[in-house]
N, C-alpha and C positions, 0 to 999 in steps of 0.2 A: 556123609559129612565131608566138607571141603578139606583138602590137604593144605598143609602150611604153604606150599608153593602156590596153590591156587588162590589162597587168601592174600598172599603177598602180591600176586599178579593183579588181583582185582583192585588193590589199593594204588596201583601204579597209574598215574595220570596218562602215561603213554600206552597203557594196555590196550591191545586190539582184539582181545579174546571175544568180546561181544560181537564186534563187527565180523570177525572170522566165522563165528557161529552163524550169523545171519547170512553171510555170503555162501557158506557151505550148505546150509539148509535150503536156501533159495535154489541152488544148483540141483540138489537131490530131489526136492519137491517138484521141480520142473521136469526132471527126468522120469521120476517114478510115481509121483503123486504122494499125498499125505499118508495114506494107509500103508503103502509099501516102503515107506522110509522110516527107519527106526531111530531112536535116540542114539543107539550105539553106532549106527551108520554115520550119523552127523558128527558125533564127537570123535570117531575114529578118523574120518577124512579131514576133520578140522583140527586134528591133533590137540584135542582138549580132554580134560578129565570128564568122565561120563556124568558126573554130577553138575557139570557146568551149565547145562540147559536149565535145570531147575533153579540153580543159583542166579542166573542172569535173567531168565524169562518166566520161571514158574511152571515149566512144563512144555511138552512138544506142541500142544494146541495153541498155547500163547506165543510160542516162537513162530508158528505158522501164521498166526494173526499179525505178528510184527513184520514178517516178510511181506505180507500184502500191504500193510499200512505204509511201509517204506515206499512201495511203488505208487500206491494211490495218492499219497501226499505229494510225491514228486510230480506225477502227471497233473494233478489238480493245480499245483503252483505254476507249472509251465504254461498250462492253458489259460489260466487267469492272467498271468503276466503278459501273454501274447495279446489278449483282449485289451488290457489296461494300457499297454504300450502304444498300440495303434490309436486308441482313443485319446490318449494324452498328447501324442505327437501331432495329431491332426488339428489340435486347437479347436475342436468342435466342428471342423469342416471335413467330414469323412463320407465316403460313399458306402453304400451297402456292400458292394463288391469288395472294397478294401477291408471292411470288418470281417466278412466271411472268409476272405483269403487268409487273414491273420489267424483266425480261429482254426481253419482247416490245417494250416501249416503247423500250428502249435499242437493240434490234435494228432496229426499223422507222424511227424518227425520222430518223436521219442519212441514210438512203437515200431518204426522201421529200422531202428538200431539193431544190428545183428547180434549183439550180446545181451544187454539188459532188456531191450524191447522184445527180442525173441523169447527170452526166459519168461517174461511176464505173460506173453501169449500162451506159452506152454502151461504156466501156472493156472491161467484162466481156463484153459481146456480141461485140465484135471478138476478144477473147482466146479465147473459146470456139470461134469459127469457125476462127481461125488462131492456134493456141497459139505463144507466143514465150517465155513465162516458164519458169524452171527447174521441173522436176517437184518437187512437195512444198512449193512456196512458200506456197500458201494454207493448207495443213495446219499447217506449222511456224509461220508468222507470226501466223495468226489462229485457225484452227479449234481446234487443240490447246490453246492457252492458255485460250481461252474455255470450251471443253468441260471442262477440268480444274477451273476455278473453279465453273462451274455444277454439275458433278457433286458436288463437295464440299458445295455449298449444298443440293443435293437430298438428299444423304445425311443432313444434319442435320434437314431438314424431314420426310423420309420414311425413317426408320431401316431399314425393311425392304427398301429398294431397293438391290440390290447393283450393283456397277460395270457389269456387262454390261447389265443392265436399264436402268440410268441412261443409258448411252450410246445405247441404242435409243430411249429416251424423248426424249432431247435431239435426236436426229436427226429424230424425228417432229415435234417442235415447230418446229424450224428449217425443215423442209420446208413446213409450213403457212405460216410467215411469208414464205418466199421466194415462195410462190404468191400471197400477198396483194400483194407488191410488183409481181410480174409483171402481175397483173390491174389494179392501179392504173395502171400504165404504159399498158396497152392502152386503158383508158377515158380517160386523160389526153390521148390522141392524137385522140379523137373531136371533130369540129368542134362538135357540139351539146352538149358537156360532159355527156354521158350518164353518170349515176351512179346505177344502180338501188340501192334500199335494201339488197339483198343484199351489195353491195360497199361499204357505208358502213364506213369504216375503224375507227371507234370500236366499232361493234357487232360487226364481224368479229373484232377483237382480243379483245373480251369473250368471244365464242364460243370462240375458240381457247384462251383461258385456262381456261374452264370445261370444255371438251371434253378438253383435255390433262390437267388436274388429275384428272379422273375416270379417265382411262386410266393415269396414273402411279400413282394409288392402287391401282388394280386390279393393276398390275404388281407393286407392292410387296407385295401380299397373295398373289401367286402365281396370280392368276386370269387372267393373260394368258400363253398358251403357243401359239405358232404350230403346234406339232406335235399339240396336243390338239384334234383335229377331231371334230365330231359327225356326220360323213357316215354 
C-alpha cells in the first residue's frame, strides 16, 4: 500500500518519481539485464518507495517495456523527421544520395551518443541474449513506421522502384548502418583508441550512401535479380 508521502508526491504536477524510476531502471537494465535487476535494486537506487514500480508501471516487466518504448519512439521520431525534413526542404527536387544521407545521419547519430545511445545498445544486447519483450514490438513501434515513410520517399525519388524492391533495398541499407554501429562500439572499447581509416565514420557513411544509391538505381531498372545467375 502506498504511503501518504508517496500519494502526495504522485499528485504533485512537478513530481519526477516516474521519470526517476525510468532513468534508474534503464541504467540498471543496461548494466545487468532484466533478470539480474530486482525491483528493490531500482527503487533503492532511485530513492523511491518499493511499491512505486507497481504504482506507476504495474510491475517490473511493464517498467522494462516502458524503458524500451521510450527509446524506440524517440529513435522512430528522429528517423522519420530526418526523412520528412529533407523531402519537404527539397521541394520535390532531391537526389537519391541526399535522401539516403539524411536517413543514414538520422539513423546513426542518436545511437552514437555516449550516454543514451550507449545505454540503448547495451539494453539491446541483453534483450537479444534473453528476450523479455512482446513479439513484434520492434516491428510495430519502430521498423514498420520508418520503413513506410522511407519507402514512400524512395518511390518519389526512384519511380521505377516497386514496393518489394524498396523493402529489400531498405533492409540492405539498414544492415550496413547497423554494422557500422557495431564496429564503432568494438573500437571504442580499445584502450589505445584504435580507429583505422577504414572505420572513419564520415567516410564510411559516404561510402554506404554511394554504394546503396548505385544498388537502388540498379534495382529500379530491373538489373538486380537474385535468381538471374551467370553460373
